[in-house]
N, C-alpha and C positions, 0 to 999 in steps of 0.2 A: 132479104136473106132467104136462102133456099127453103128452110123449114116452113116459113110463113107461106110461101107460094104453094108448096105441096099440101100443107095442112089445110089451107083454105079451099083448094081445088080438087083434091083427091080424097074421096071418102074412104075410110078404112086404112089410111096410110099411117105407118108407124115411124117414130123417130127414136134414135138411140138415146138411152137415158144418160149416157156419159157425154157425148158430143152434140146431141140434139140435131144431128144430121139424119136424112132419110136412111132407113135400113134397106139397101138395094141388093144385098147379097144375104138373104135370110137363111143362114145356117146357124143353128143354135150353139151356144157355148159348150153344151154337153157333147154334141157331135164333133166340134172342133177339138175339144179336150181328148176325145177318143183318138182322133187323128194325131194329135200331139203326142199322146202316149205311145202310139205305134212308131212315130218318128224317133222318140227318145229311147227306143230299144237299142239304138246304135250307141248309146251312151248310158250304160247301166248305172253308174254312180250318180250321174246327173238325174236320171229317171227316178232313182230312189228318193232324191230330195225334192224334185219338181212335182211329182204326183200328189203328195199330200197338200202342197201349196195350191195346186189347181183345184183339188177337191174342196178345200176351204174357200177358195175364190168362188167356185160354183155355188156353194152353200150360201154365201153372202149375196150373190146375185139373185138367187132364188128368193131370198127373204126380202130383197129390195124391189123386186119387180112389181110394177104397177099394172101395166098392160103388156100383153105379149102377142107376137105374131107367130104364125105357124112356120116351123122349120121345113125347108124343102127336102131335107134328107130323111128325117125321122117322123115328120108330120105331127110332131107335138107342138103345142102352143107354149113355147118357153123362150122366145127371143125378145129381149128387152134392150140388148146392146148389139151394136154392129160388129161384124167380124173384125173390122179394122181396130176398134177399141179393145176387143178381147185379145187380139194378137199383140197389141201394144202392152197390155197388162202382162202377158206371158213374157214379153221382152224385158219388162221391169223385173219380173221374177228371175229371169236368166241373169240379169245384171246383179241382183242381190246374191245370187248363188255364185257369182263371179265366173260364169261360163266364159270360155275364151272367145276371141273375136271370130275364129273360124266356125265355131259351133253356132254363134248368133247369125253369122252370114248365111250358113247353110239353112238355118231355120227360116230366115226371111226368104231365101230362094225357094225352099220347099213349099212354104205356104203362100208365096207370091204376094206378099204384102210388104212393099217397101214403104216404111213409115217415115216419110220425110218430116222433119229434118233429123230423124234418128241417125246418129253418127256412130259408127263402129270405131271405137278407139283403136289406135294402131299399136 
């Protein structure tokens, strides 16, 4: 498995606490949330509902973090999950908020994370 290879051979290497895969794009959830907040200004009603959910999710992540790697954007040591898993969590929130297919598709295009086998219902 990939994580064992990297864990044994690369000192200082960090794994996502959700998927246990290597964190190869070290952008913290706080920075990603800020970007998501900017994106959501296009959808004020959705933003009103999504923002508190993301804030709560960030609070939970902060409490559960064991080890953290430094973010390449803000230089803070607060990455314990990969960007892929965080974006997947945001997609779950969008599903719960019943965001339409077009909004979810735009979100995936904007953040360039095609989470296979995530299927946008028709």
